[in-house]
C-alpha positions, 0 to 999 in steps of 0.5 A, a space after each residue: 072599960 074592960 070586960 070582967 066578966 067571969 068568961 072573960 077572967 077564964 080566958 085571960 088565965 087561961 092565955 097566962 097559962 097557956 103562955 108560960 106552959 109555952 115559955 117553959 116548953 121553949 126553955 126546956 126544949 132549947 136546953 133539951 136541944 142545946 144537951 143534945 148537941 153537946 152530946 153530939 159535939 162535945 168530942 167532936 174536933 174543932 173543923 179548923 185542924 182538918 187542913 192541917 195534916 198529920 200522918 206517918 212520913 213516907 219512905 219511896 223506895 226507887 229502883 237504880 233506873 228511877 222507877 217506883 219500887 216500894 212505898 212505906 207511911 203516908 204518901 203524898 202527891 203534889 197538891 192538884 188544882 181543879 184547873 190542871 186536871 183534865 174535867 173527867 177526874 172530877 166528872 168520874 168521881 161525882 158521877 160514881 159518888 156524888 152525882 148532886 155534889 153541886 146543888 146540895 148543900 152537904 146533905 144530900 136528901 133526894 140522896 137519902 131517900 133515893 138509898 132509904 128506899 133502895 136498901 127496904 126495897 131490897 132487903 138489905 143496904 144496897 146504896 149509901 147516901 153520904 155525899 163527897 161533903 160528908 165523906 170529906 168531913 168523915 176522912 178529914 175530922 172522924 174515926 172509921 166507927 160507924 154508929 148514929 152520933 158519928 153520922 151526926 157529928 159527920 152532917 154537921 161537919 158537912 155543914 160546916 165545910 160547906 158554909 166555909 169553901 166553895 165547891 172547887 175547894 171542896 173538891 180540891 180538898 177531897 181529891 188531895 186528902 182521899 185515901 187511894 189505897 197502898 199508902 198512897 193519900 190524894 190522887 197524885 200520889 195514887 196516880 204515880 204510884 199505880 201509873 207511873 204519871 202525874 195526876 194531870 196526865 191521867 187517862 179517862 180509863 186510869 180516871 175512873 180507875 182512881 175514882 172507883 178507890 174510895 169505895 175499898 181502896 184496899 181491896 179494890 186497888 191494882 197493886 192488891 186486885 188488878 182485875 178487881 181494879 179494872 172491873 171497878 173503873 168499868 163500873 165508874 165508866 158505865 156511871 159517866 155515861 149514865 150520867 150524860 159525862 160521856 157517851 157510852 162509845 166512850 165507855 166501851 172504848 175506855 174499858 177496852 184501853 185498860 192495861 197494867 205494864 207488867 211489873 218487872 219484879 214481883 217478889 222485891 219485897 226481900 230487898 226492900 225490907 233490907 234497905 229500910 231496915 236501921 233507916 232511922 239511924 241513917 237518915 235522923 228526922 220526920 221529914 218523907 224520903 225518897 231513896 234511890 237504890 241500887 236494885 237493877 228492876 230487869 236483874 231481880 226479874 230474871 233471878 225471881 223467875 229462873 228461881 220459881 222455875 228452878 224450884 217448881 222443875 228440877 227442884 221438885 225431883 231434888 225434894 228443894 223447897 227454898 232457895 235464896 239469891 244475891 247479886 252484887 257489883 264486886 267493885 263497890 258492893 252494891 247489891 243489885 238482886 236479891 231474892 230471899 225465898 220462893 214467894 214473898 208474899 207467903 213468907 217475909 222471912 229473908 234467906 239471904 240475910 237472916 238465915 245462917 246456914 253452914 256454907 260447906 265447901 264454898 269456905 275453902 277459898 279462905 282457907 286457901 287464901 290463908 295459905 297463899 298468905 303463908 307463902 304458898 302456891 296454886 303449884 304446890 303439891 297437897 296430899 290427898 290421902 286419907 287422914 285422922 285427927 285425934 279420931 275424926 277422918 275427913 270422908 273425900 266423896 267419890 274423890 280417887 286420892 292420887 297421893 300429890 295433886 296440886 292446891 289448885 287441883 285439890 280447890 277445883 275438886 274441892 278435896 276434903 283432906 287436903 283442905 285439912 292440910 292447907 288449912 294446917 299450911 295457912 296457920 291453922 283454925 286460928 290463924 283462918 278465924 282471923 282471916 275470915 273475920 278481916 274480910 267481913 265474916 262476922 263468925 262464930 267459928 269453930 276451932 278446929 279442922 272441920 273449919 276447912 269444910 265449912 261447918 261455921 254457920 254464916 249468911 248468903 250475903 256475908 259469903 258474896 262479900 267476901 266473894 266480891 273482895 275476891 273478886 276486886 282484887 282484895 278490897 274492903 266491901 261493905 254491901 249496901 243498897 241505897 246509892 242516893 237520898 232526898 228529904 223535902 226536896 234535899 239531897 242527904 248524904 249517904 254513907 260510903 265507908 272509906 276502901 280499905 285493903 284486906 288482903 294482898 292483891 297478888 294473893 288475891 289474883 292467885 286465888 281467882 286463878 285456882 277458883 276459875 279452875 273449879 268453873 273449868 274443869 272441876 265441881 262448878 263446871 255447870 256454872 261456865 258461861 261460853 265466852 266468858 271467864 268464870 270464877 266460884 266455888 260450889 258448897 255442900 253440906 251433911 245429907 245434902 242440907 245446903 248446896 252452895 254455889 258462889 261465883 263472878 264474872 263480869 264484875 257481878 258477884 252472885 251467890 246461890 243458896 238451896 234447901 230446905 227452911 226445916 234442914 231436910 236432905 235434899 235428893 242428890 242436890 250439891 253445889 255443883 248440879 241445881 245451884 252452879 246451873 241456876 248461876 249460869 241460868 241467870 247470867 247467861 239471860 241477863 249478860 247474854 241479852 236471852 228473853 226473860 
């Protein structure tokens, strides 16, 4: 029969009391745990969203020969599989980021303990304990915020990833989705951007360099800091040797092989910005764009080098601090090179397309074309003597009046008083303005005699476009920088303006003959190229605030502007000096095959 003694009854009551207490604690503990988990996961994204990438459409610009020029947006390459990659690609990543990747379950307790001890002994954070799976979880799902709640979410998502995918699948996802700097996502995009090869062709040192980027992709990537990228790659190679993945001798040898081919162009950023302006209107849609541009990388590099050499040398003595150059194909309007200033990294303002300046006497060919269209001839005579128009008397500089000279001589020597008289022969300011607009100059223009001396503001690109029409015999030119376009493998239509005549061919031929005299015996003699026919015109504004030379030869038109952003005067610099010399130096190197 049951024990009914007081002691037994007391023990029974104690048992039930503890049982109730245990149940209550279990219930409240479970509720507390549930609430704690709810606190951590209530705003956590659904893991299934991980593999559906959301990103900005990318724009990839290629130079005329197909070499990579620039990228914007989020650039992804081809999806890679581990079996297609050299085995040292994943090994390099594991060596520097997570050596126990294939042993842990998403959270490496040994790694956490090791990192905690290292940080404790150092007195600061010197080592992290995150696994590749945790990094993948953070990159796929979470914001870059750093706090305890995010770390718990990261751990929970890492456990989910490990339960859903194999180790090889996780490594593939990581390699295809990790951000590696310069807008690139995934190892294939980074490989193509930094080394010009697909990921399956990566060398050992290149793989090590890419494996080192996740630590600080925006700071360590080769385009930002090649030296830092190489130092980090050496750390990865040493880590691989330490882990027994390669030998120490291999690590040393690969370190010695690290080298980047010199980038032909440093400052093609102005051109890249120009061709991407209005891109959404030209190519609507959300697909990735690959644009083959008209840029000639070799010519672009020569332009950059010669412009900097001029500004750093003779430009210092002339108080010249800025310049711009545009080179265009006369027949088509294809822009082959563009420098919008001295250094794109310090100033993205494009002085070739955005700066409006007075062109000075480089505007005079338009005035003379107007006279030719009215029946004038290059050998027709015009007075070069002083004149006064309602109190305005243009000067002739150092020119000694001869009384009467031909139109050709007047243009060749840039005689101002003769140009004002030629303006009247062309029908006056209104007729010349109408002609300038027909040739593509937008204006506004001054409607007085000073227009003959180039007092209305223009851009360098606009002036080069007009000279291209002179060079090609009077056919309309629309400057462009995109030759072909593709989106998601499909070829897109590129706008191709209809060809139309804007001036009679005979008049343009006569004008070209007159502009050849400028270079042969006039103000532009410094632009002459031995063995080549060169035509062009100099331009200088009041107090030498702007100096221009625009000319053409061999199907190419080049415009040069030198001056200062604040419009301060230069020291005895005019269009026939440094701009004409720069024109000569660039084309002599490019067309003559001289070493850059």
